C-alpha positions in Angstrom: 176.2 136.1 -67.7 173.0 137.3 -66.1 171.2 134.3 -67.6 173.7 131.9 -66.0 173.1 133.6 -62.7 169.3 133.5 -62.9 169.1 129.9 -64.3 167.5 127.7 -61.6 167.8 130.6 -59.3 165.5 129.2 -56.7 167.6 126.0 -56.4 170.8 128.0 -56.1 169.4 130.2 -53.4 168.0 127.1 -51.6 171.4 125.4 -51.7 173.2 128.4 -50.4 170.7 128.8 -47.5 171.2 125.1 -46.7 175.0 125.4 -46.8 174.9 128.4 -44.5 172.5 126.7 -42.1 174.8 123.6 -41.9 177.8 125.8 -41.4 176.1 127.6 -38.5 174.9 124.3 -37.1 178.4 122.9 -37.0 180.2 126.1 -35.9 177.5 126.7 -33.3 178.2 123.3 -31.6 180.6 123.4 -28.7 183.9 121.7 -29.4 184.5 118.9 -26.9 187.1 116.3 -26.1 186.2 112.7 -25.3 187.8 109.4 -24.7 186.2 106.2 -25.9 187.2 102.5 -25.8 187.0 101.0 -29.2 187.7 97.5 -30.5 190.9 96.6 -32.4 190.5 94.8 -35.7 193.4 93.0 -37.4 193.5 92.5 -41.2 195.7 90.7 -43.7 197.1 88.3 -41.2 198.8 85.4 -43.1 196.9 82.1 -42.8 199.8 80.3 -41.2 200.5 82.9 -38.5 198.6 83.3 -35.2 198.4 86.3 -32.9 199.5 85.6 -29.3 197.0 85.2 -26.6 198.1 88.4 -24.9 196.9 90.6 -27.7 194.7 93.5 -26.7 191.1 93.6 -28.0 190.3 97.2 -26.9 192.2 100.5 -27.0 191.1 103.9 -25.6 191.1 106.9 -28.0 191.1 110.6 -27.2 189.1 112.6 -29.8 188.2 116.2 -30.4 185.2 117.6 -32.3 181.8 119.1 -32.3 179.5 117.7 -29.7 177.1 116.2 -32.2 179.9 114.3 -33.9 181.1 112.8 -30.6 177.8 111.2 -29.6 177.5 107.5 -29.0 175.6 107.0 -32.2 178.1 108.9 -34.3 181.0 106.8 -33.0 179.1 103.5 -32.7 181.1 101.9 -35.6 184.5 103.3 -34.7 187.3 100.8 -34.5 191.1 100.7 -34.9 192.1 98.5 -37.9 195.7 97.3 -37.9 197.2 96.0 -41.2 199.3 92.9 -40.5 200.3 92.3 -44.2 204.0 93.0 -43.3 204.0 90.1 -40.7 205.8 87.2 -42.4 206.9 84.9 -39.5 206.9 84.3 -35.8 208.3 86.9 -33.4 207.4 90.3 -31.9 206.2 93.4 -33.8 205.4 96.9 -32.5 202.7 99.0 -34.1 202.2 102.8 -33.4 198.6 103.8 -33.6 197.7 106.8 -35.7 194.7 108.4 -37.4 195.6 106.3 -40.4 194.2 103.3 -38.6 190.8 105.0 -38.1 187.8 106.1 -40.1 186.7 109.1 -38.2 183.5 111.1 -38.8 184.0 114.4 -40.6 185.1 117.2 -38.2 186.5 114.8 -35.6 190.2 114.9 -34.8 192.3 112.1 -33.4 194.5 113.3 -30.5 196.1 110.1 -29.1 195.6 106.5 -28.3 196.0 104.9 -24.9 198.2 103.0 -25.2 199.8 104.7 -28.2 201.7 101.5 -29.2 200.9 97.8 -29.4 203.5 95.1 -29.2 202.1 91.8 -30.6 203.6 88.3 -30.5 203.1 86.1 -33.5 203.5 82.3 -33.7 203.6 79.8 -36.5 200.4 77.7 -36.8 200.8 74.0 -36.6 198.4 71.0 -36.9 198.9 67.4 -35.9 197.0 64.3 -35.0 196.9 63.1 -31.4 195.4 59.9 -29.9 192.2 59.9 -27.8 192.8 59.0 -24.2 189.7 57.4 -22.5 189.1 58.4 -18.9 187.0 56.4 -16.4 185.2 57.3 -13.2 184.2 54.7 -10.5 184.9 51.0 -10.5 183.0 48.2 -12.2 180.7 46.2 -10.0 182.5 43.3 -8.2 183.2 40.4 -10.5 183.4 42.3 -13.7 186.4 43.7 -15.7 187.0 45.6 -18.9 188.6 43.2 -21.4 188.6 45.6 -24.4 187.9 49.1 -25.6 187.6 50.7 -29.0 187.5 54.4 -29.7 186.1 55.9 -32.9 187.8 57.9 -34.2 191.1 56.9 -32.5 192.9 60.2 -33.3 191.8 63.8 -33.5 193.4 66.7 -35.4 194.5 69.7 -33.3 195.8 73.1 -34.3 197.4 76.1 -32.5 200.7 77.8 -31.9 203.6 75.5 -32.9 205.2 75.3 -29.4 201.9 74.6 -27.7 200.8 72.0 -30.2 204.1 70.2 -29.7 203.4 69.9 -26.0 200.0 68.1 -26.5 200.2 64.3 -26.3 196.5 63.4 -26.4 192.9 64.5 -26.3 191.2 63.2 -23.2 187.5 62.1 -23.0 185.1 63.1 -20.3 185.2 60.4 -17.6 182.9 57.4 -18.3 181.1 56.1 -15.1 181.7 52.4 -14.8 179.9 51.9 -11.4 176.8 50.3 -12.9 178.2 48.7 -16.1 177.9 44.9 -16.2 177.7 44.3 -20.0 179.2 45.6 -23.2 178.5 49.3 -23.5 178.8 52.1 -26.0 179.2 55.7 -24.9 179.3 59.0 -26.9 181.5 61.4 -25.0 183.2 64.8 -25.5 187.0 65.2 -25.6 189.1 68.0 -24.3 192.5 69.4 -25.2 194.2 70.7 -22.0 195.7 73.9 -23.5 193.1 76.7 -24.2 195.3 78.0 -27.0 195.0 74.7 -28.9 191.7 73.7 -30.6 190.2 70.7 -32.3 189.8 71.0 -36.0 187.1 68.2 -36.1 184.2 67.3 -33.8 185.2 66.7 -30.2 182.7 63.8 -29.9 184.0 60.2 -30.0 182.4 56.9 -29.5 183.8 54.5 -26.9 182.9 50.8 -27.1 183.7 48.7 -24.0 183.8 45.0 -23.7 182.8 43.9 -20.2 183.2 40.3 -18.9 182.9 38.5 -15.6 186.2 38.2 -14.0 185.5 34.8 -12.3 186.4 36.3 -8.9 182.9 37.1 -7.7 182.0 35.5 -4.4 
């Protein structure tokens, strides 16, 4: 028994001293309460479901713990992580925030979240092709007219919440200035989908080719 006690005695004493020092360091720190705004992360969202645009991206947490564990550095990576694996279709779901949604530093206690619950709206994702609508600015010089136009590509694919995608009829180009055009022209322009909750799956750039001819009405 004595041999077991004295074996690596120096290491054992050192470990004991270190443990006592750490205990005193933690116990000696004042216990504080703080509030901190942290990001909300969502995981396991089904690929065909979208979170509504009104979803919060920050929540405020009230925490208690030793002052050293509540520093900005110690809480720098803190975030609320909500598991959305149970969401299987469109509609509303309410989630109550708890310490199970957090990875807190040792010695830090979760008191409450503000707000304590999140109600999220989910929508079905939909994609469809829409035609490109060419927009013009200004008028051709007198005696000229547009006799043809070609857009490449003619349609673009959009995605977004189902009800918003259904309402989109076209993707509109930036306005092409015609005020100085007197011959066939080709322009590379951006397109825009009016609803900010709907996005283009492909490049927004299209090529517009215009055929310009004299109208025979020039004085």
